[in-house]
C-alpha positions as CSV (number, residue, x, y, z in Angstrom):
1,X,10.2,-62.4,-9.4
2,X,10.6,-61.9,-13.3
3,X,8.8,-64.5,-15.2
4,X,11.8,-65.8,-16.7
5,X,13.4,-66.1,-13.1
6,X,10.6,-67.9,-12.0
7,X,10.9,-70.4,-15.1
8,X,14.6,-70.9,-14.2
9,X,13.8,-71.8,-10.4
10,X,11.4,-74.3,-11.7
11,X,13.9,-75.9,-14.0
12,X,16.7,-75.9,-11.2
13,X,13.8,-77.6,-9.1
14,X,13.0,-80.1,-11.9
15,X,17.0,-80.8,-12.1
16,X,17.2,-81.3,-8.2
17,X,14.1,-83.6,-8.1
18,X,15.8,-85.7,-11.1
19,X,19.2,-85.9,-9.0
20,X,17.3,-86.9,-5.8
21,X,15.4,-89.7,-7.8
22,X,18.9,-91.1,-9.1
23,X,20.3,-91.3,-5.8
24,X,17.2,-93.1,-4.7
25,X,17.7,-95.8,-7.1
26,X,21.4,-95.8,-6.9
27,X,21.1,-96.3,-2.9
28,X,19.0,-99.3,-3.4
29,X,21.2,-101.4,-5.9
30,X,19.4,-100.3,-9.1
31,X,21.3,-100.1,-12.4
32,X,20.5,-97.2,-14.6
33,X,20.1,-98.2,-18.2
34,X,19.7,-96.8,-21.7
35,X,17.3,-98.6,-24.6
36,X,16.2,-97.4,-28.2
37,X,13.9,-94.6,-28.9
38,X,13.1,-96.1,-32.3
39,X,12.5,-99.8,-32.8
40,X,10.9,-101.8,-35.6
41,X,8.7,-103.7,-32.8
42,X,6.5,-101.9,-30.2
43,X,4.1,-103.2,-27.8
44,X,0.6,-102.5,-29.1
45,X,-2.0,-100.7,-26.9
46,X,-5.3,-100.0,-27.2
47,X,-5.6,-96.5,-26.0
48,X,-2.2,-95.3,-26.9
49,X,-1.5,-94.0,-30.4
50,X,2.2,-94.3,-31.5
51,X,4.5,-92.3,-34.0
52,X,5.8,-94.0,-36.7
53,X,8.9,-92.9,-38.5
54,X,9.8,-93.9,-42.0
55,X,13.5,-94.5,-42.5
56,X,14.1,-93.9,-46.0
57,X,12.2,-90.3,-46.1
58,X,13.5,-89.4,-42.6
59,X,10.1,-88.1,-41.5
60,X,7.7,-89.0,-38.8
61,X,3.8,-89.2,-38.6
62,X,1.3,-90.8,-36.3
63,X,0.3,-94.1,-37.5
64,X,-2.5,-94.0,-39.8
65,X,-1.1,-90.7,-41.4
66,X,1.4,-92.5,-43.6
67,X,1.0,-94.7,-46.9
68,X,3.5,-97.2,-45.6
69,X,2.7,-100.3,-43.7
70,X,3.2,-100.4,-40.1
71,X,5.7,-103.3,-40.5
72,X,7.9,-101.0,-42.8
73,X,8.2,-98.2,-39.9
74,X,10.4,-97.7,-37.1
75,X,8.2,-96.7,-33.9
76,X,9.0,-94.1,-31.4
77,X,8.6,-95.9,-28.0
78,X,5.3,-95.0,-25.9
79,X,7.6,-96.8,-22.9
80,X,11.0,-98.3,-22.7
81,X,9.2,-101.5,-21.3
82,X,9.8,-104.0,-24.2
83,X,13.7,-103.2,-24.1
84,X,13.9,-103.3,-20.1
85,X,12.1,-106.5,-20.0
86,X,14.8,-108.0,-22.3
87,X,17.3,-106.9,-20.2
88,X,15.7,-108.5,-17.2
89,X,15.5,-111.8,-19.2
90,X,19.2,-111.4,-20.0
91,X,19.8,-111.6,-16.0
92,X,20.1,-108.0,-14.6
93,X,17.8,-107.8,-11.5
94,X,17.0,-104.2,-10.8
95,X,17.1,-101.6,-13.4
96,X,15.5,-98.0,-13.9
97,X,15.7,-95.5,-16.9
98,X,15.4,-91.8,-17.4
99,X,14.0,-91.3,-21.1
100,X,11.7,-89.7,-23.4
101,X,8.6,-91.3,-24.5
102,X,6.2,-90.5,-27.4
103,X,2.5,-90.7,-27.9
104,X,0.6,-89.3,-30.8
105,X,-2.8,-87.1,-30.2
106,X,-2.0,-86.3,-26.6
107,X,-1.7,-82.5,-25.7
108,X,-3.1,-80.8,-22.8
109,X,-2.5,-79.5,-19.4
110,X,-1.2,-83.1,-18.2
111,X,-0.4,-84.4,-21.6
112,X,2.7,-83.7,-24.1
113,X,3.3,-85.8,-27.2
114,X,7.1,-86.0,-26.0
115,X,7.7,-86.2,-22.3
116,X,10.0,-87.7,-19.6
117,X,9.2,-91.1,-18.0
118,X,10.8,-92.7,-15.3
119,X,10.6,-96.5,-15.6
120,X,12.0,-99.4,-13.2
121,X,11.8,-103.0,-12.7
122,X,12.9,-105.4,-9.8
123,X,13.0,-109.1,-10.0
124,X,11.5,-111.0,-6.9
125,X,9.1,-108.3,-6.0
126,X,5.4,-108.9,-6.3
127,X,2.5,-106.2,-6.2
128,X,3.0,-105.2,-2.6
129,X,6.7,-104.4,-2.9
130,X,6.1,-102.8,-6.1
131,X,3.7,-100.3,-4.2
132,X,6.1,-99.9,-1.2
133,X,8.9,-98.8,-3.7
134,X,6.8,-96.4,-5.3
135,X,5.6,-94.9,-2.2
136,X,9.0,-94.6,-0.7
137,X,10.3,-92.8,-3.9
138,X,7.7,-90.4,-3.8
139,X,8.3,-89.7,-0.2
140,X,12.0,-89.1,-0.8
141,X,12.1,-87.4,-4.1
142,X,9.0,-85.0,-3.8
143,X,8.8,-84.8,0.2
144,X,5.1,-86.2,0.0
145,X,3.4,-87.8,2.8
146,X,3.0,-91.5,3.1
147,X,0.5,-92.7,0.6
148,X,-2.8,-94.5,1.5
149,X,-4.0,-97.4,-0.5
150,X,-7.6,-98.2,-1.9
151,X,-8.6,-101.2,-4.0
152,X,-10.2,-100.3,-7.4
153,X,-13.5,-102.0,-5.8
154,X,-13.5,-99.8,-2.9
155,X,-12.8,-96.7,-4.7
156,X,-15.8,-97.3,-7.0
157,X,-17.8,-98.2,-4.0
158,X,-17.1,-95.0,-2.2
159,X,-17.3,-92.7,-5.1
160,X,-19.6,-94.1,-7.5
161,X,-21.8,-96.3,-5.2
162,X,-21.3,-99.5,-7.7
163,X,-19.2,-102.6,-7.6
164,X,-16.7,-102.5,-10.6
165,X,-16.1,-106.2,-10.5
166,X,-19.7,-107.5,-10.3
167,X,-21.9,-104.7,-11.9
168,X,-23.4,-105.4,-15.5
169,X,-23.1,-102.9,-18.4
170,X,-26.8,-102.0,-17.2
171,X,-25.8,-101.4,-13.7
172,X,-23.0,-99.2,-14.7
173,X,-25.0,-97.5,-17.1
174,X,-27.6,-96.6,-14.4
175,X,-24.7,-95.4,-12.1
176,X,-23.5,-93.0,-15.3
177,X,-27.1,-91.7,-15.4
178,X,-27.3,-91.1,-12.0
179,X,-24.1,-89.2,-11.5
180,X,-24.9,-87.0,-14.6
181,X,-22.1,-88.4,-16.8
182,X,-22.2,-88.4,-20.5
183,X,-22.8,-91.9,-22.0
184,X,-20.0,-93.6,-24.1
185,X,-20.7,-93.7,-27.8
186,X,-23.2,-96.2,-29.0
187,X,-21.0,-98.4,-30.6
188,X,-19.1,-99.2,-27.2
189,X,-22.2,-99.4,-24.9
190,X,-21.7,-103.4,-24.6
191,X,-18.1,-102.8,-23.4
192,X,-17.8,-102.9,-19.4
193,X,-14.5,-101.4,-19.5
194,X,-15.6,-98.4,-21.5
195,X,-18.1,-97.8,-18.8
196,X,-15.5,-98.2,-15.9
197,X,-13.3,-96.1,-17.6
198,X,-15.7,-93.3,-18.1
199,X,-16.7,-93.6,-14.4
200,X,-13.1,-93.7,-13.4
201,X,-11.9,-90.5,-15.4
202,X,-14.9,-88.5,-14.5
203,X,-16.2,-89.6,-10.9
204,X,-13.1,-91.4,-9.3
205,X,-10.2,-90.1,-10.2
206,X,-10.7,-86.5,-9.1
207,X,-11.4,-87.6,-5.7
208,X,-8.0,-89.6,-5.4
209,X,-5.1,-88.3,-3.5
210,X,-6.9,-85.1,-2.4
211,X,-4.8,-84.9,1.0
212,X,-1.8,-87.4,0.4
213,X,-0.8,-89.6,-2.3
214,X,-3.2,-92.6,-3.1
215,X,-2.4,-95.9,-4.6
216,X,-5.3,-97.6,-6.2
217,X,-4.8,-101.4,-6.8
218,X,-6.4,-104.7,-7.8
219,X,-8.0,-103.6,-11.0
220,X,-10.5,-105.6,-13.1
221,X,-9.0,-108.5,-14.8
222,X,-10.0,-107.4,-18.1
223,X,-7.7,-104.5,-17.6
224,X,-4.8,-106.5,-16.7
225,X,-2.7,-105.1,-19.8
226,X,0.8,-106.6,-19.0
227,X,0.2,-107.4,-15.4
228,X,-0.4,-111.0,-13.7
229,X,-3.9,-111.9,-12.2
230,X,-4.7,-113.2,-9.1
231,X,-8.0,-114.3,-7.3
232,X,-9.4,-112.3,-4.4
233,X,-12.1,-112.9,-1.8
234,X,-15.6,-114.3,-3.2
235,X,-13.5,-115.4,-6.2
236,X,-13.0,-112.2,-7.9
237,X,-10.1,-112.4,-10.8
238,X,-8.2,-109.0,-10.7
239,X,-5.2,-107.7,-12.2
240,X,-2.2,-107.0,-10.1
241,X,-1.9,-103.4,-11.2
242,X,-1.4,-100.5,-9.3
243,X,-1.6,-96.7,-9.9
244,X,-0.5,-93.7,-8.0
245,X,-2.6,-90.6,-7.7
246,X,-2.1,-87.2,-6.1
247,X,-4.4,-84.3,-6.1
248,X,-6.4,-86.2,-8.7
249,X,-3.6,-86.4,-11.0
250,X,-2.3,-90.0,-12.1
251,X,1.6,-90.1,-11.8
252,X,2.4,-93.7,-12.1
253,X,1.4,-96.9,-13.3
254,X,2.6,-100.4,-12.2
255,X,2.3,-104.0,-12.5
256,X,3.3,-107.3,-10.9
257,X,4.4,-108.5,-14.3
258,X,3.0,-110.8,-16.4
259,X,5.8,-113.5,-17.1
260,X,4.1,-115.8,-19.5
261,X,4.9,-115.4,-23.0
262,X,2.1,-117.2,-24.5
263,X,-0.6,-115.1,-22.4
264,X,1.2,-111.8,-23.4
265,X,0.8,-113.0,-27.0
266,X,-2.7,-113.7,-26.8
267,X,-3.6,-110.6,-25.0
268,X,-1.8,-108.2,-27.5
269,X,-3.1,-109.9,-30.4
270,X,-6.5,-109.1,-29.0
271,X,-5.6,-105.6,-28.7
272,X,-4.3,-105.7,-32.4
273,X,-8.2,-107.4,-33.2
274,X,-9.8,-104.3,-31.3
275,X,-7.5,-101.7,-33.1
276,X,-8.8,-103.2,-36.3
277,X,-12.4,-103.1,-35.1
278,X,-12.0,-99.5,-34.3
279,X,-10.7,-98.6,-37.7
280,X,-7.0,-98.4,-36.8
281,X,-4.0,-100.4,-38.0
282,X,-2.8,-103.3,-36.2
283,X,0.9,-102.7,-34.8
284,X,3.8,-105.1,-35.0
285,X,4.2,-107.8,-32.1
286,X,7.5,-107.5,-30.0
287,X,8.6,-110.8,-31.3
288,X,12.2,-110.5,-29.7
289,X,10.5,-109.7,-26.2
290,X,8.3,-112.6,-26.6
291,X,11.2,-114.9,-27.4
292,X,13.0,-113.6,-24.5
293,X,10.4,-114.3,-22.1
294,X,10.0,-117.9,-23.5
295,X,13.9,-118.6,-23.3
296,X,15.9,-117.7,-21.2
297,X,12.5,-116.4,-19.6
298,X,11.2,-113.4,-17.5
299,X,11.7,-114.0,-13.8
300,X,8.8,-112.8,-11.2
301,X,9.2,-109.0,-11.1
302,X,7.4,-105.7,-10.6
303,X,7.7,-102.7,-12.7
304,X,6.6,-99.4,-12.4
305,X,6.5,-96.2,-15.0
306,X,5.9,-92.7,-13.5
307,X,5.5,-89.4,-15.6
308,X,8.4,-87.0,-14.3
309,X,6.8,-83.9,-15.8
310,X,3.6,-84.4,-13.7
311,X,5.7,-85.1,-10.6
312,X,7.6,-81.9,-11.1
313,X,4.4,-79.9,-11.6
314,X,3.1,-80.9,-8.4
315,X,6.1,-80.6,-6.4
316,X,6.5,-76.9,-7.8
317,X,2.9,-76.1,-7.1
318,X,1.9,-75.6,-10.8
319,X,-1.1,-76.3,-12.6
320,X,0.1,-77.4,-16.3
321,X,3.2,-79.7,-17.1
322,X,4.2,-76.8,-19.6
323,X,5.2,-74.8,-16.6
324,X,7.9,-77.2,-15.8
325,X,9.0,-78.4,-19.2
326,X,11.8,-76.6,-21.1
327,X,10.1,-76.3,-24.5
328,X,6.5,-78.0,-24.5
329,X,5.1,-78.7,-28.0
330,X,3.2,-75.8,-29.8
């Protein structure tokens, strides 16, 4: 088979997987929606850098690479979340979207600055229902085996021999040293989440989903992002957050969604404070989303985002998302 034919076969398989995905949601009563790629608001995130577009100059730049203030820019969305949640607040009960997302500074075997994301929400669902739906989607769309389910705590105990919910920074540092992992920079060594993220990326993640997809859930409450929290056994507060891994690759990230607008405002204000402390600009708050969460309000729901390029890569037996994209970034 020629290289060109092989590429075309992969693109045909990509199209078939996308058709299966749309059928999956249609059969379950989800409405497909479209939301803006550009907006004056964005959800600030600590570990994601957005692209800002200057409307008057009709140009784009990573935030920090332009003299314009963040409030003067339009933002290429890293996720359709803020707009989809506004639709939920309007009363739509189950929605999904196939769209492009944009993240600056991300390029590699599993990363492209522009990529395809599948995102969905359904009201009335908690974390268990969210995990069930994600597992069913992976089985029906990619012909995967049923997913196993592992708590974040159990995964760390199994692969890093440390309790991520109770360990101190000193105990996490000792685990890093014992496992011969390079420690974080001096400025972040008092941050438990930095130690946990380091161990997750280098020690835990590569072991996840080796034989079948694996859903990791009940993250530390400090990593809740936009997820609700709950108290588990022994009084440990956890984030009702779940992620899907297959063959060591993170495919999807889901939440039993936070519906409290005031709590969300506090969280994203803290993100902006940390961005400023790191020498990066604060980002505009999603005021229209916060207002919609106040009135008419956001009903209890579960949501999930899946990296479609990565799913296609695994389904095709490829090693890089470049192999299943039409024109990846140079």
